[in-house]
mmCIF file as Biopython writes it, N, C-alpha, C and O atoms, coordinates in Angstrom:
data_model
#
loop_
_atom_site.group_PDB
_atom_site.id
_atom_site.type_symbol
_atom_site.label_atom_id
_atom_site.label_alt_id
_atom_site.label_comp_id
_atom_site.label_asym_id
_atom_site.label_entity_id
_atom_site.label_seq_id
_atom_site.pdbx_PDB_ins_code
_atom_site.Cartn_x
_atom_site.Cartn_y
_atom_site.Cartn_z
_atom_site.occupancy
_atom_site.B_iso_or_equiv
_atom_site.auth_seq_id
_atom_site.auth_asym_id
_atom_site.pdbx_PDB_model_num
ATOM 1   N N  . MET A ? 1  ? 0.832   -11.040 3.849   1.0 0.0 1  A 1 
ATOM 2   C CA . MET A ? 1  ? 2.112   -10.717 3.364   1.0 0.0 1  A 1 
ATOM 3   C C  . MET A ? 1  ? 3.113   -10.606 4.367   1.0 0.0 1  A 1 
ATOM 4   O O  . MET A ? 1  ? 2.865   -9.981  5.398   1.0 0.0 1  A 1 
ATOM 5   N N  . ASP A ? 2  ? 4.359   -11.212 4.154   1.0 0.0 2  A 1 
ATOM 6   C CA . ASP A ? 2  ? 5.449   -11.400 5.176   1.0 0.0 2  A 1 
ATOM 7   C C  . ASP A ? 2  ? 6.315   -10.125 5.354   1.0 0.0 2  A 1 
ATOM 8   O O  . ASP A ? 2  ? 7.326   -10.193 6.053   1.0 0.0 2  A 1 
ATOM 9   N N  . ARG A ? 3  ? 5.972   -9.005  4.771   1.0 0.0 3  A 1 
ATOM 10  C CA . ARG A ? 3  ? 6.851   -7.889  4.917   1.0 0.0 3  A 1 
ATOM 11  C C  . ARG A ? 3  ? 6.135   -6.778  5.964   1.0 0.0 3  A 1 
ATOM 12  O O  . ARG A ? 3  ? 6.472   -5.594  5.946   1.0 0.0 3  A 1 
ATOM 13  N N  . ASP A ? 4  ? 5.351   -7.177  6.661   1.0 0.0 4  A 1 
ATOM 14  C CA . ASP A ? 4  ? 4.781   -6.224  7.666   1.0 0.0 4  A 1 
ATOM 15  C C  . ASP A ? 4  ? 5.735   -5.902  8.631   1.0 0.0 4  A 1 
ATOM 16  O O  . ASP A ? 4  ? 6.662   -6.691  8.816   1.0 0.0 4  A 1 
ATOM 17  N N  . GLY A ? 5  ? 5.657   -4.862  9.283   1.0 0.0 5  A 1 
ATOM 18  C CA . GLY A ? 5  ? 6.756   -4.626  10.330  1.0 0.0 5  A 1 
ATOM 19  C C  . GLY A ? 5  ? 6.864   -3.023  10.598  1.0 0.0 5  A 1 
ATOM 20  O O  . GLY A ? 5  ? 6.098   -2.126  10.244  1.0 0.0 5  A 1 
ATOM 21  N N  . TYR A ? 6  ? 7.963   -2.973  11.275  1.0 0.0 6  A 1 
ATOM 22  C CA . TYR A ? 6  ? 8.480   -1.537  11.710  1.0 0.0 6  A 1 
ATOM 23  C C  . TYR A ? 6  ? 9.410   -1.040  10.544  1.0 0.0 6  A 1 
ATOM 24  O O  . TYR A ? 6  ? 10.221  -1.825  10.054  1.0 0.0 6  A 1 
ATOM 25  N N  . PHE A ? 7  ? 9.307   0.206   10.111  1.0 0.0 7  A 1 
ATOM 26  C CA . PHE A ? 7  ? 10.270  0.733   9.075   1.0 0.0 7  A 1 
ATOM 27  C C  . PHE A ? 7  ? 10.677  2.065   9.587   1.0 0.0 7  A 1 
ATOM 28  O O  . PHE A ? 7  ? 9.872   2.787   10.176  1.0 0.0 7  A 1 
ATOM 29  N N  . SER A ? 8  ? 11.884  2.398   9.379   1.0 0.0 8  A 1 
ATOM 30  C CA . SER A ? 8  ? 12.421  3.729   9.812   1.0 0.0 8  A 1 
ATOM 31  C C  . SER A ? 8  ? 11.686  4.732   8.946   1.0 0.0 8  A 1 
ATOM 32  O O  . SER A ? 8  ? 11.326  4.401   7.816   1.0 0.0 8  A 1 
ATOM 33  N N  . VAL A ? 9  ? 11.443  5.961   9.432   1.0 0.0 9  A 1 
ATOM 34  C CA . VAL A ? 9  ? 10.996  7.128   8.744   1.0 0.0 9  A 1 
ATOM 35  C C  . VAL A ? 9  ? 12.077  7.847   8.053   1.0 0.0 9  A 1 
ATOM 36  O O  . VAL A ? 9  ? 13.045  8.264   8.689   1.0 0.0 9  A 1 
ATOM 37  N N  . VAL A ? 10 ? 11.961  8.014   6.782   1.0 0.0 10 A 1 
ATOM 38  C CA . VAL A ? 10 ? 13.098  8.715   6.107   1.0 0.0 10 A 1 
ATOM 39  C C  . VAL A ? 10 ? 13.573  9.865   6.655   1.0 0.0 10 A 1 
ATOM 40  O O  . VAL A ? 10 ? 14.792  9.917   6.818   1.0 0.0 10 A 1 
ATOM 41  N N  . TYR A ? 11 ? 12.765  11.015  7.056   1.0 0.0 11 A 1 
ATOM 42  C CA . TYR A ? 11 ? 12.974  12.248  7.469   1.0 0.0 11 A 1 
ATOM 43  C C  . TYR A ? 11 ? 13.492  12.002  9.041   1.0 0.0 11 A 1 
ATOM 44  O O  . TYR A ? 11 ? 14.050  12.940  9.611   1.0 0.0 11 A 1 
ATOM 45  N N  . LYS A ? 12 ? 13.352  11.070  9.550   1.0 0.0 12 A 1 
ATOM 46  C CA . LYS A ? 12 ? 13.592  11.026  10.945  1.0 0.0 12 A 1 
ATOM 47  C C  . LYS A ? 12 ? 13.950  9.398   11.401  1.0 0.0 12 A 1 
ATOM 48  O O  . LYS A ? 12 ? 13.147  8.721   12.042  1.0 0.0 12 A 1 
ATOM 49  N N  . PRO A ? 13 ? 15.025  8.997   11.046  1.0 0.0 13 A 1 
ATOM 50  C CA . PRO A ? 13 ? 15.396  7.537   11.073  1.0 0.0 13 A 1 
ATOM 51  C C  . PRO A ? 13 ? 15.222  6.920   12.469  1.0 0.0 13 A 1 
ATOM 52  O O  . PRO A ? 13 ? 14.962  5.725   12.609  1.0 0.0 13 A 1 
ATOM 53  N N  . GLU A ? 14 ? 15.368  7.741   13.464  1.0 0.0 14 A 1 
ATOM 54  C CA . GLU A ? 14 ? 15.158  7.021   14.962  1.0 0.0 14 A 1 
ATOM 55  C C  . GLU A ? 14 ? 13.677  6.643   15.263  1.0 0.0 14 A 1 
ATOM 56  O O  . GLU A ? 14 ? 13.404  5.933   16.231  1.0 0.0 14 A 1 
ATOM 57  N N  . VAL A ? 15 ? 12.762  7.110   14.450  1.0 0.0 15 A 1 
ATOM 58  C CA . VAL A ? 15 ? 11.301  6.821   14.590  1.0 0.0 15 A 1 
ATOM 59  C C  . VAL A ? 15 ? 11.071  5.768   13.679  1.0 0.0 15 A 1 
ATOM 60  O O  . VAL A ? 15 ? 11.517  5.806   12.532  1.0 0.0 15 A 1 
ATOM 61  N N  . LYS A ? 16 ? 10.338  4.743   14.164  1.0 0.0 16 A 1 
ATOM 62  C CA . LYS A ? 16 ? 9.883   3.591   13.279  1.0 0.0 16 A 1 
ATOM 63  C C  . LYS A ? 16 ? 8.457   3.646   13.204  1.0 0.0 16 A 1 
ATOM 64  O O  . LYS A ? 16 ? 7.817   3.973   14.203  1.0 0.0 16 A 1 
ATOM 65  N N  . MET A ? 17 ? 7.921   3.377   12.190  1.0 0.0 17 A 1 
ATOM 66  C CA . MET A ? 17 ? 6.456   3.269   11.854  1.0 0.0 17 A 1 
ATOM 67  C C  . MET A ? 17 ? 5.983   1.908   11.477  1.0 0.0 17 A 1 
ATOM 68  O O  . MET A ? 17 ? 6.639   1.322   10.616  1.0 0.0 17 A 1 
ATOM 69  N N  . PHE A ? 18 ? 4.870   1.277   12.029  1.0 0.0 18 A 1 
ATOM 70  C CA . PHE A ? 18 ? 4.470   -0.110  11.715  1.0 0.0 18 A 1 
ATOM 71  C C  . PHE A ? 18 ? 3.701   0.128   10.391  1.0 0.0 18 A 1 
ATOM 72  O O  . PHE A ? 18 ? 2.840   0.993   10.234  1.0 0.0 18 A 1 
ATOM 73  N N  . ILE A ? 19 ? 4.103   -0.701  9.518   1.0 0.0 19 A 1 
ATOM 74  C CA . ILE A ? 19 ? 3.226   -0.672  8.200   1.0 0.0 19 A 1 
ATOM 75  C C  . ILE A ? 19 ? 2.817   -2.053  7.967   1.0 0.0 19 A 1 
ATOM 76  O O  . ILE A ? 19 ? 3.583   -3.006  8.113   1.0 0.0 19 A 1 
ATOM 77  N N  . ASN A ? 20 ? 1.430   -2.158  7.551   1.0 0.0 20 A 1 
ATOM 78  C CA . ASN A ? 20 ? 0.776   -3.476  7.362   1.0 0.0 20 A 1 
ATOM 79  C C  . ASN A ? 20 ? 0.544   -3.436  5.836   1.0 0.0 20 A 1 
ATOM 80  O O  . ASN A ? 20 ? -0.193  -2.612  5.295   1.0 0.0 20 A 1 
ATOM 81  N N  . LEU A ? 21 ? 1.181   -4.318  5.244   1.0 0.0 21 A 1 
ATOM 82  C CA . LEU A ? 21 ? 1.280   -4.268  3.775   1.0 0.0 21 A 1 
ATOM 83  C C  . LEU A ? 21 ? 0.211   -5.438  3.170   1.0 0.0 21 A 1 
ATOM 84  O O  . LEU A ? 21 ? -0.050  -6.438  3.839   1.0 0.0 21 A 1 
ATOM 85  N N  . PHE A ? 22 ? -0.305  -5.232  1.994   1.0 0.0 22 A 1 
ATOM 86  C CA . PHE A ? 22 ? -1.398  -6.158  1.562   1.0 0.0 22 A 1 
ATOM 87  C C  . PHE A ? 22 ? -1.002  -6.326  -0.032  1.0 0.0 22 A 1 
ATOM 88  O O  . PHE A ? 22 ? -0.543  -5.378  -0.670  1.0 0.0 22 A 1 
ATOM 89  N N  . THR A ? 23 ? -1.199  -7.463  -0.538  1.0 0.0 23 A 1 
ATOM 90  C CA . THR A ? 23 ? -0.965  -7.806  -2.004  1.0 0.0 23 A 1 
ATOM 91  C C  . THR A ? 23 ? -2.252  -6.996  -2.658  1.0 0.0 23 A 1 
ATOM 92  O O  . THR A ? 23 ? -3.223  -6.660  -1.979  1.0 0.0 23 A 1 
ATOM 93  N N  . GLU A ? 24 ? -2.126  -6.740  -4.027  1.0 0.0 24 A 1 
ATOM 94  C CA . GLU A ? 24 ? -3.130  -6.309  -4.927  1.0 0.0 24 A 1 
ATOM 95  C C  . GLU A ? 24 ? -4.399  -7.110  -4.743  1.0 0.0 24 A 1 
ATOM 96  O O  . GLU A ? 24 ? -5.497  -6.564  -4.628  1.0 0.0 24 A 1 
ATOM 97  N N  . ALA A ? 25 ? -4.207  -8.536  -4.715  1.0 0.0 25 A 1 
ATOM 98  C CA . ALA A ? 25 ? -5.352  -9.443  -4.670  1.0 0.0 25 A 1 
ATOM 99  C C  . ALA A ? 25 ? -6.054  -9.288  -3.487  1.0 0.0 25 A 1 
ATOM 100 O O  . ALA A ? 25 ? -7.285  -9.282  -3.504  1.0 0.0 25 A 1 
ATOM 101 N N  . GLU A ? 26 ? -5.391  -9.156  -2.410  1.0 0.0 26 A 1 
ATOM 102 C CA . GLU A ? 26 ? -5.926  -8.953  -1.167  1.0 0.0 26 A 1 
ATOM 103 C C  . GLU A ? 26 ? -6.844  -7.629  -0.983  1.0 0.0 26 A 1 
ATOM 104 O O  . GLU A ? 26 ? -7.938  -7.629  -0.420  1.0 0.0 26 A 1 
ATOM 105 N N  . ILE A ? 27 ? -6.226  -6.538  -1.539  1.0 0.0 27 A 1 
ATOM 106 C CA . ILE A ? 27 ? -6.976  -5.385  -1.559  1.0 0.0 27 A 1 
ATOM 107 C C  . ILE A ? 27 ? -8.318  -5.514  -2.550  1.0 0.0 27 A 1 
ATOM 108 O O  . ILE A ? 27 ? -9.427  -5.138  -2.168  1.0 0.0 27 A 1 
ATOM 109 N N  . ARG A ? 28 ? -8.120  -5.993  -3.642  1.0 0.0 28 A 1 
ATOM 110 C CA . ARG A ? 28 ? -9.165  -6.125  -4.640  1.0 0.0 28 A 1 
ATOM 111 C C  . ARG A ? 28 ? -10.319 -6.872  -3.972  1.0 0.0 28 A 1 
ATOM 112 O O  . ARG A ? 28 ? -11.494 -6.513  -4.053  1.0 0.0 28 A 1 
ATOM 113 N N  . LYS A ? 29 ? -9.882  -7.943  -3.307  1.0 0.0 29 A 1 
ATOM 114 C CA . LYS A ? 29 ? -11.050 -8.762  -2.658  1.0 0.0 29 A 1 
ATOM 115 C C  . LYS A ? 29 ? -11.919 -8.074  -1.588  1.0 0.0 29 A 1 
ATOM 116 O O  . LYS A ? 29 ? -13.145 -8.169  -1.525  1.0 0.0 29 A 1 
ATOM 117 N N  . TYR A ? 30 ? -11.074 -7.317  -0.695  1.0 0.0 30 A 1 
ATOM 118 C CA . TYR A ? 30 ? -11.606 -6.504  0.400   1.0 0.0 30 A 1 
ATOM 119 C C  . TYR A ? 30 ? -12.511 -5.489  -0.205  1.0 0.0 30 A 1 
ATOM 120 O O  . TYR A ? 30 ? -13.578 -5.276  0.371   1.0 0.0 30 A 1 
ATOM 121 N N  . LEU A ? 31 ? -12.206 -4.796  -1.362  1.0 0.0 31 A 1 
ATOM 122 C CA . LEU A ? 31 ? -13.049 -3.732  -1.998  1.0 0.0 31 A 1 
ATOM 123 C C  . LEU A ? 31 ? -14.238 -4.363  -2.419  1.0 0.0 31 A 1 
ATOM 124 O O  . LEU A ? 31 ? -15.338 -4.016  -1.988  1.0 0.0 31 A 1 
ATOM 125 N N  . GLU A ? 32 ? -14.064 -5.358  -3.317  1.0 0.0 32 A 1 
ATOM 126 C CA . GLU A ? 32 ? -15.133 -5.911  -3.946  1.0 0.0 32 A 1 
ATOM 127 C C  . GLU A ? 32 ? -16.191 -6.737  -2.875  1.0 0.0 32 A 1 
ATOM 128 O O  . GLU A ? 32 ? -17.396 -6.794  -3.119  1.0 0.0 32 A 1 
ATOM 129 N N  . ASN A ? 33 ? -15.682 -7.266  -1.854  1.0 0.0 33 A 1 
ATOM 130 C CA . ASN A ? 33 ? -16.548 -7.900  -0.774  1.0 0.0 33 A 1 
ATOM 131 C C  . ASN A ? 33 ? -17.310 -6.564  -0.022  1.0 0.0 33 A 1 
ATOM 132 O O  . ASN A ? 33 ? -18.361 -6.713  0.601   1.0 0.0 33 A 1 
ATOM 133 N N  . ALA A ? 34 ? -16.756 -5.478  -0.140  1.0 0.0 34 A 1 
ATOM 134 C CA . ALA A ? 34 ? -17.255 -4.406  0.617   1.0 0.0 34 A 1 
ATOM 135 C C  . ALA A ? 34 ? -18.336 -3.537  -0.316  1.0 0.0 34 A 1 
ATOM 136 O O  . ALA A ? 34 ? -18.971 -2.557  0.074   1.0 0.0 34 A 1 
ATOM 137 N N  . GLY A ? 35 ? -18.385 -4.121  -1.610  1.0 0.0 35 A 1 
ATOM 138 C CA . GLY A ? 35 ? -19.490 -3.530  -2.563  1.0 0.0 35 A 1 
ATOM 139 C C  . GLY A ? 35 ? -18.905 -2.397  -3.288  1.0 0.0 35 A 1 
ATOM 140 O O  . GLY A ? 35 ? -19.671 -1.491  -3.616  1.0 0.0 35 A 1 
ATOM 141 N N  . PHE A ? 36 ? -17.464 -2.298  -3.633  1.0 0.0 36 A 1 
ATOM 142 C CA . PHE A ? 36 ? -16.872 -1.391  -4.352  1.0 0.0 36 A 1 
ATOM 143 C C  . PHE A ? 36 ? -16.617 -1.946  -5.670  1.0 0.0 36 A 1 
ATOM 144 O O  . PHE A ? 36 ? -16.433 -3.157  -5.795  1.0 0.0 36 A 1 
ATOM 145 N N  . ARG A ? 37 ? -16.588 -1.002  -6.853  1.0 0.0 37 A 1 
ATOM 146 C CA . ARG A ? 37 ? -16.172 -1.502  -8.131  1.0 0.0 37 A 1 
ATOM 147 C C  . ARG A ? 37 ? -14.862 -0.752  -8.465  1.0 0.0 37 A 1 
ATOM 148 O O  . ARG A ? 37 ? -14.791 0.474   -8.372  1.0 0.0 37 A 1 
ATOM 149 N N  . ILE A ? 38 ? -13.922 -1.458  -8.822  1.0 0.0 38 A 1 
ATOM 150 C CA . ILE A ? 38 ? -12.615 -1.035  -9.118  1.0 0.0 38 A 1 
ATOM 151 C C  . ILE A ? 38 ? -12.747 -0.265  -10.454 1.0 0.0 38 A 1 
ATOM 152 O O  . ILE A ? 38 ? -13.307 -0.730  -11.447 1.0 0.0 38 A 1 
ATOM 153 N N  . MET A ? 39 ? -12.142 1.029   -10.375 1.0 0.0 39 A 1 
ATOM 154 C CA . MET A ? 39 ? -12.179 1.774   -11.723 1.0 0.0 39 A 1 
ATOM 155 C C  . MET A ? 39 ? -10.964 1.963   -12.355 1.0 0.0 39 A 1 
ATOM 156 O O  . MET A ? 39 ? -10.824 1.930   -13.577 1.0 0.0 39 A 1 
ATOM 157 N N  . ARG A ? 40 ? -9.905  2.199   -11.390 1.0 0.0 40 A 1 
ATOM 158 C CA . ARG A ? 40 ? -8.494  2.205   -12.025 1.0 0.0 40 A 1 
ATOM 159 C C  . ARG A ? 40 ? -7.594  1.680   -11.070 1.0 0.0 40 A 1 
ATOM 160 O O  . ARG A ? 40 ? -7.896  1.648   -9.877  1.0 0.0 40 A 1 
ATOM 161 N N  . VAL A ? 41 ? -6.470  1.251   -11.516 1.0 0.0 41 A 1 
ATOM 162 C CA . VAL A ? 41 ? -5.170  0.917   -10.792 1.0 0.0 41 A 1 
ATOM 163 C C  . VAL A ? 41 ? -4.098  1.410   -11.352 1.0 0.0 41 A 1 
ATOM 164 O O  . VAL A ? 41 ? -3.951  1.450   -12.573 1.0 0.0 41 A 1 
ATOM 165 N N  . GLU A ? 42 ? -3.173  1.870   -10.438 1.0 0.0 42 A 1 
ATOM 166 C CA . GLU A ? 42 ? -1.956  2.556   -10.772 1.0 0.0 42 A 1 
ATOM 167 C C  . GLU A ? 42 ? -0.834  1.834   -9.961  1.0 0.0 42 A 1 
ATOM 168 O O  . GLU A ? 42 ? -1.113  1.538   -8.799  1.0 0.0 42 A 1 
ATOM 169 N N  . ARG A ? 43 ? 0.304   1.543   -10.402 1.0 0.0 43 A 1 
ATOM 170 C CA . ARG A ? 43 ? 1.488   1.076   -9.683  1.0 0.0 43 A 1 
ATOM 171 C C  . ARG A ? 43 ? 2.709   1.682   -9.905  1.0 0.0 43 A 1 
ATOM 172 O O  . ARG A ? 43 ? 2.998   2.096   -11.028 1.0 0.0 43 A 1 
ATOM 173 N N  . ARG A ? 44 ? 3.535   1.793   -8.868  1.0 0.0 44 A 1 
ATOM 174 C CA . ARG A ? 44 ? 4.899   2.409   -9.151  1.0 0.0 44 A 1 
ATOM 175 C C  . ARG A ? 44 ? 5.996   1.994   -8.262  1.0 0.0 44 A 1 
ATOM 176 O O  . ARG A ? 44 ? 5.703   1.719   -7.099  1.0 0.0 44 A 1 
ATOM 177 N N  . GLU A ? 45 ? 7.037   1.923   -8.593  1.0 0.0 45 A 1 
ATOM 178 C CA . GLU A ? 45 ? 8.222   1.604   -7.617  1.0 0.0 45 A 1 
ATOM 179 C C  . GLU A ? 45 ? 8.447   2.690   -6.730  1.0 0.0 45 A 1 
ATOM 180 O O  . GLU A ? 45 ? 7.932   3.750   -7.086  1.0 0.0 45 A 1 
ATOM 181 N N  . PRO A ? 46 ? 9.185   2.697   -5.503  1.0 0.0 46 A 1 
ATOM 182 C CA . PRO A ? 46 ? 9.489   3.621   -4.565  1.0 0.0 46 A 1 
ATOM 183 C C  . PRO A ? 46 ? 10.320  4.758   -5.249  1.0 0.0 46 A 1 
ATOM 184 O O  . PRO A ? 46 ? 11.087  4.394   -6.141  1.0 0.0 46 A 1 
ATOM 185 N N  . LYS A ? 47 ? 10.270  5.887   -4.989  1.0 0.0 47 A 1 
ATOM 186 C CA . LYS A ? 47 ? 11.306  6.975   -5.405  1.0 0.0 47 A 1 
ATOM 187 C C  . LYS A ? 47 ? 12.596  6.753   -4.420  1.0 0.0 47 A 1 
ATOM 188 O O  . LYS A ? 47 ? 12.615  6.325   -3.266  1.0 0.0 47 A 1 
ATOM 189 N N  . SER A ? 48 ? 13.613  7.167   -5.222  1.0 0.0 48 A 1 
ATOM 190 C CA . SER A ? 48 ? 14.961  6.895   -4.564  1.0 0.0 48 A 1 
ATOM 191 C C  . SER A ? 48 ? 15.131  7.281   -3.275  1.0 0.0 48 A 1 
ATOM 192 O O  . SER A ? 48 ? 15.338  8.485   -3.125  1.0 0.0 48 A 1 
ATOM 193 N N  . GLY A ? 49 ? 15.102  6.597   -2.288  1.0 0.0 49 A 1 
ATOM 194 C CA . GLY A ? 49 ? 15.360  6.932   -0.888  1.0 0.0 49 A 1 
ATOM 195 C C  . GLY A ? 49 ? 14.418  7.666   -0.239  1.0 0.0 49 A 1 
ATOM 196 O O  . GLY A ? 49 ? 14.571  7.818   0.973   1.0 0.0 49 A 1 
ATOM 197 N N  . MET A ? 50 ? 13.321  8.238   -0.864  1.0 0.0 50 A 1 
ATOM 198 C CA . MET A ? 50 ? 12.342  9.094   -0.158  1.0 0.0 50 A 1 
ATOM 199 C C  . MET A ? 50 ? 11.179  8.405   0.316   1.0 0.0 50 A 1 
ATOM 200 O O  . MET A ? 50 ? 10.392  9.003   1.050   1.0 0.0 50 A 1 
ATOM 201 N N  . GLU A ? 51 ? 10.995  7.306   0.007   1.0 0.0 51 A 1 
ATOM 202 C CA . GLU A ? 51 ? 9.743   6.393   0.548   1.0 0.0 51 A 1 
ATOM 203 C C  . GLU A ? 51 ? 9.973   5.125   1.068   1.0 0.0 51 A 1 
ATOM 204 O O  . GLU A ? 51 ? 11.058  4.600   0.819   1.0 0.0 51 A 1 
ATOM 205 N N  . PHE A ? 52 ? 9.179   4.553   1.724   1.0 0.0 52 A 1 
ATOM 206 C CA . PHE A ? 52 ? 9.370   3.240   2.192   1.0 0.0 52 A 1 
ATOM 207 C C  . PHE A ? 52 ? 9.812   2.314   1.143   1.0 0.0 52 A 1 
ATOM 208 O O  . PHE A ? 52 ? 9.449   2.514   -0.016  1.0 0.0 52 A 1 
ATOM 209 N N  . PRO A ? 53 ? 10.569  1.312   1.445   1.0 0.0 53 A 1 
ATOM 210 C CA . PRO A ? 53 ? 11.066  0.402   0.325   1.0 0.0 53 A 1 
ATOM 211 C C  . PRO A ? 53 ? 10.283  -0.714  -0.285  1.0 0.0 53 A 1 
ATOM 212 O O  . PRO A ? 53 ? 10.719  -1.861  -0.385  1.0 0.0 53 A 1 
ATOM 213 N N  . PHE A ? 54 ? 9.050   -0.302  -0.705  1.0 0.0 54 A 1 
ATOM 214 C CA . PHE A ? 54 ? 8.144   -1.327  -1.327  1.0 0.0 54 A 1 
ATOM 215 C C  . PHE A ? 54 ? 7.351   -0.605  -2.550  1.0 0.0 54 A 1 
ATOM 216 O O  . PHE A ? 54 ? 7.271   0.623   -2.579  1.0 0.0 54 A 1 
ATOM 217 N N  . ASN A ? 55 ? 6.809   -1.361  -3.488  1.0 0.0 55 A 1 
ATOM 218 C CA . ASN A ? 55 ? 6.074   -0.717  -4.529  1.0 0.0 55 A 1 
ATOM 219 C C  . ASN A ? 55 ? 4.752   -0.184  -4.131  1.0 0.0 55 A 1 
ATOM 220 O O  . ASN A ? 55 ? 4.118   -0.741  -3.236  1.0 0.0 55 A 1 
ATOM 221 N N  . LYS A ? 56 ? 4.295   0.871   -4.748  1.0 0.0 56 A 1 
ATOM 222 C CA . LYS A ? 56 ? 3.099   1.498   -4.267  1.0 0.0 56 A 1 
ATOM 223 C C  . LYS A ? 56 ? 1.867   1.006   -5.250  1.0 0.0 56 A 1 
ATOM 224 O O  . LYS A ? 56 ? 2.059   0.708   -6.429  1.0 0.0 56 A 1 
ATOM 225 N N  . LEU A ? 57 ? 0.824   0.970   -4.729  1.0 0.0 57 A 1 
ATOM 226 C CA . LEU A ? 57 ? -0.435  0.493   -5.314  1.0 0.0 57 A 1 
ATOM 227 C C  . LEU A ? 57 ? -1.503  1.621   -5.045  1.0 0.0 57 A 1 
ATOM 228 O O  . LEU A ? 57 ? -1.834  1.879   -3.888  1.0 0.0 57 A 1 
ATOM 229 N N  . PHE A ? 58 ? -2.049  2.305   -6.146  1.0 0.0 58 A 1 
ATOM 230 C CA . PHE A ? 58 ? -3.040  3.226   -5.934  1.0 0.0 58 A 1 
ATOM 231 C C  . PHE A ? 58 ? -4.372  2.768   -6.761  1.0 0.0 58 A 1 
ATOM 232 O O  . PHE A ? 58 ? -4.341  2.487   -7.959  1.0 0.0 58 A 1 
ATOM 233 N N  . ILE A ? 59 ? -5.429  2.735   -6.032  1.0 0.0 59 A 1 
ATOM 234 C CA . ILE A ? 59 ? -6.755  2.109   -6.571  1.0 0.0 59 A 1 
ATOM 235 C C  . ILE A ? 59 ? -7.841  3.093   -6.459  1.0 0.0 59 A 1 
ATOM 236 O O  . ILE A ? 59 ? -8.071  3.650   -5.385  1.0 0.0 59 A 1 
ATOM 237 N N  . THR A ? 60 ? -8.531  3.332   -7.544  1.0 0.0 60 A 1 
ATOM 238 C CA . THR A ? 60 ? -9.748  4.211   -7.429  1.0 0.0 60 A 1 
ATOM 239 C C  . THR A ? 60 ? -10.969 3.319   -7.526  1.0 0.0 60 A 1 
ATOM 240 O O  . THR A ? 60 ? -11.188 2.662   -8.544  1.0 0.0 60 A 1 
ATOM 241 N N  . ALA A ? 61 ? -11.729 3.298   -6.515  1.0 0.0 61 A 1 
ATOM 242 C CA . ALA A ? 61 ? -12.886 2.509   -6.424  1.0 0.0 61 A 1 
ATOM 243 C C  . ALA A ? 61 ? -14.308 3.234   -6.152  1.0 0.0 61 A 1 
ATOM 244 O O  . ALA A ? 61 ? -14.264 4.308   -5.551  1.0 0.0 61 A 1 
ATOM 245 N N  . GLN A ? 62 ? -15.494 2.752   -6.530  1.0 0.0 62 A 1 
ATOM 246 C CA . GLN A ? 62 ? -16.757 3.464   -6.451  1.0 0.0 62 A 1 
ATOM 247 C C  . GLN A ? 62 ? -17.599 2.417   -5.654  1.0 0.0 62 A 1 
ATOM 248 O O  . GLN A ? 62 ? -17.650 1.219   -5.936  1.0 0.0 62 A 1 
ATOM 249 N N  . LYS A ? 63 ? -18.200 2.978   -4.704  1.0 0.0 63 A 1 
ATOM 250 C CA . LYS A ? 63 ? -19.169 2.074   -3.928  1.0 0.0 63 A 1 
ATOM 251 C C  . LYS A ? 63 ? -20.394 2.041   -4.896  1.0 0.0 63 A 1 
ATOM 252 O O  . LYS A ? 63 ? -20.876 3.027   -5.453  1.0 0.0 63 A 1 
ATOM 253 N N  . LEU A ? 64 ? -20.831 0.716   -5.011  1.0 0.0 64 A 1 
ATOM 254 C CA . LEU A ? 64 ? -22.001 0.318   -5.747  1.0 0.0 64 A 1 
ATOM 255 C C  . LEU A ? 64 ? -23.351 0.719   -5.045  1.0 0.0 64 A 1 
ATOM 256 O O  . LEU A ? 64 ? -24.428 0.436   -5.571  1.0 0.0 64 A 1 
#
């Protein structure tokens, strides 16, 4: 994904944190290749100014 990079931390803007972003397809592939079964997927947009500026993906998976 082309948005990897350094992002300012909301509570301390002078600090930058490197974030490595993945697409849902990439994460699904990594989990399935590692022997996990995806049980649940949740998505949400960032909360107003309190989070990094990209959508969130929450996946629950079980090791087979």
